[in-house]
C-alpha positions as CSV (number, residue, x, y, z in Angstrom):
1,M,82.1,130.7,115.3
2,P,83.5,130.0,111.8
3,M,81.8,126.6,111.8
4,L,78.5,128.1,112.8
5,H,78.8,130.7,110.1
6,R,79.6,128.0,107.5
7,N,76.6,126.0,108.6
8,M,74.3,129.0,108.4
9,K,75.6,129.8,104.9
10,T,75.1,126.2,103.8
11,E,71.6,126.2,105.3
12,D,70.8,129.5,103.4
13,L,72.1,127.9,100.1
14,R,70.1,124.8,100.7
15,L,66.8,126.6,101.4
16,S,67.2,128.9,98.4
17,L,68.0,126.0,96.1
18,E,64.9,124.2,97.5
19,D,62.8,127.3,96.5
20,V,64.3,127.4,93.0
21,L,63.8,123.7,92.5
22,A,60.2,123.9,93.6
23,D,59.6,126.6,91.0
24,F,61.3,124.4,88.4
25,W,59.2,121.3,89.3
26,H,56.0,123.4,89.1
27,A,56.9,124.9,85.7
28,R,58.1,121.5,84.4
29,R,54.8,119.8,85.4
30,N,52.8,122.5,83.6
31,L,55.1,122.5,80.6
32,D,55.6,126.2,81.0
33,L,58.6,126.7,78.6
34,G,58.9,130.4,79.1
35,R,59.0,130.1,82.9
36,L,61.5,127.3,82.6
37,A,63.8,129.5,80.5
38,L,63.4,132.4,82.9
39,L,64.1,130.2,86.0
40,S,67.1,128.7,84.3
41,Y,68.7,131.9,83.2
42,C,67.8,134.1,86.2
43,D,67.2,132.0,89.3
44,M,69.3,128.9,88.8
45,R,72.3,130.7,87.3
46,R,72.3,133.3,90.1
47,W,72.1,130.5,92.8
48,A,74.9,128.5,91.1
49,R,77.1,131.5,91.0
50,V,76.5,132.4,94.7
51,A,77.2,128.7,95.6
52,Q,80.3,128.6,93.4
53,R,78.8,125.8,91.2
54,E,80.3,127.0,87.9
55,S,79.2,124.0,85.8
56,L,75.6,124.4,87.0
57,A,75.8,128.1,86.2
58,Q,77.2,127.5,82.8
59,R,74.6,124.8,82.0
60,S,71.7,127.1,83.1
61,Q,73.1,129.9,80.9
62,D,73.6,127.6,77.9
63,L,70.1,126.3,78.2
64,V,68.8,129.7,77.2
65,L,71.6,131.2,75.1
66,S,72.2,128.1,72.9
67,C,68.8,128.7,71.2
68,P,67.1,127.7,69.2
69,H,66.6,124.2,70.4
70,A,65.9,121.5,67.9
71,S,62.5,120.7,69.4
72,R,60.4,121.2,72.5
73,E,61.4,117.8,73.7
74,G,65.0,118.7,73.3
75,F,64.6,121.7,75.4
76,L,62.7,119.7,78.1
77,F,65.5,117.1,78.0
78,E,68.0,119.8,78.8
79,V,65.8,121.2,81.5
80,D,65.5,117.7,83.1
81,A,69.3,117.4,83.0
82,L,69.6,120.9,84.7
83,I,67.1,119.8,87.4
84,A,69.0,116.6,88.0
85,E,72.3,118.4,88.5
86,A,70.6,120.9,90.9
87,E,69.0,118.0,92.8
88,G,72.5,116.5,93.1
89,A,73.8,119.8,94.5
90,L,70.8,119.9,96.9
91,Q,71.6,116.4,98.1
92,T,75.3,117.4,98.7
93,L,74.1,120.5,100.7
94,S,71.6,118.5,102.7
95,C,74.1,115.9,103.7
96,S,77.6,117.3,104.1
97,P,77.8,119.8,107.0
98,P,74.8,118.6,109.0
99,C,75.9,114.9,108.8
100,E,79.3,115.9,110.1
101,G,77.9,118.0,112.9
102,Q,75.4,115.2,113.9
103,G,78.2,112.6,113.9
104,G,80.2,114.7,116.3
105,A,77.2,115.3,118.5
106,Q,76.4,111.6,118.7
107,A,80.0,110.7,119.5
108,A,80.1,113.3,122.4
């Protein structure tokens, strides 16, 4: 039962991060700076705190609170770094528990 609960929590985290990243990719593609700032401070920071990813939470907060940025390009560079860190977290969530569970199922 504890393993099932952990897998469900991981799946919920993965799905919610996929949603946040989809919003980020859309806003980034459209160069919607206001939306990117909102997504960073509200959605990504909240997700990172729930997932106990403190460095990601801090980066998403700093992206907005360390204003003003030197340039639009500088802000977008920081957004891209935030997205890359979140994509790394997604890859970790997508691989870790399911891969372990699948490996055990294949061995049985």
